[in-house]
N, C-alpha and C positions, 0 to 999 in steps of 0.2 A: 903258554898262557891258555889259561880258560877264562871265558865269560860265563857266567855263571845269573841265572833269571828267576827272580821270584815272584811268585803274585798270587795274591786268592780273588774266590769269586765268590757270592752268593752261590748256597747249593740250587741248580734247577734243574729237573730231571729231563728239560728239553736240549741241554747241551750235551753236543754230541762226541766235539773234539776241540783241541786248540791247535795254535799250530805258530809256531814263533817263524818271523819273515824277517831278511837283512836285504839292506839296499846300498849300495856304495854313492846314489847319488839323491837319495831322500825322495824319488818319484816313483821306480822302479822299483817295488819288490818281488823276491822269489822266497819259498819254502823252502825250510834249511833242517826242522824238526817239527813231528807231529805229536802232538802229545793225547794219549788215551786219558780221558776222562773217569774218574774214580767213582764208583757212589759214593756219596756224602761227603766226598773230600773237595773242603774250599779251600787248601792249599797246594801249590802245585811248583815246580823247581824246573826246571831244564838249562843244559850245558852247550853251549855252541864251543867242543873243543879244539877248533883249528880259527879263529878270529882273523879277520886281517889286519895288516896294517894300515895304519892312517885311519882315515874316519870311516865309521860303517852308521847305517841308521836300524833301527831294530821296531818292530811291531807284534805284540800279539793278536789274534784272529781268530774269534771262537765262533765256532760253526754249530749250529743249532741243527737237533735232527729234523728239523721241517726245511733246511737248506739256507734259514736267514744266518747272516754271518754281522759281524761286531769287531771294528778295530778299537784298540789300544791308542795310546797317546804315540807317537816315536818320541824314541828316545837316540841322542845322537853319542855315539862313541869314539873317542880317540886316541888308538894305542900305536905307542912311540915305539921306535925299533931300538 
């Protein structure tokens, strides 16, 4: 099973890259995927090739070229065996 993430953003030349972060408790997140920004691209996708069974939490982090960052809302995913 794969978990596919799709998101859009307004083009902004200050966006450096995105990361997909994962947590098993909804509090402590770790980066699992880094996504390169493509010039003038507004639509992105990425895949968690090996999502964990049970409940996991995910969020997208946008890191700007000046070091500032922003988080998406957290989504909760339940994967049954």
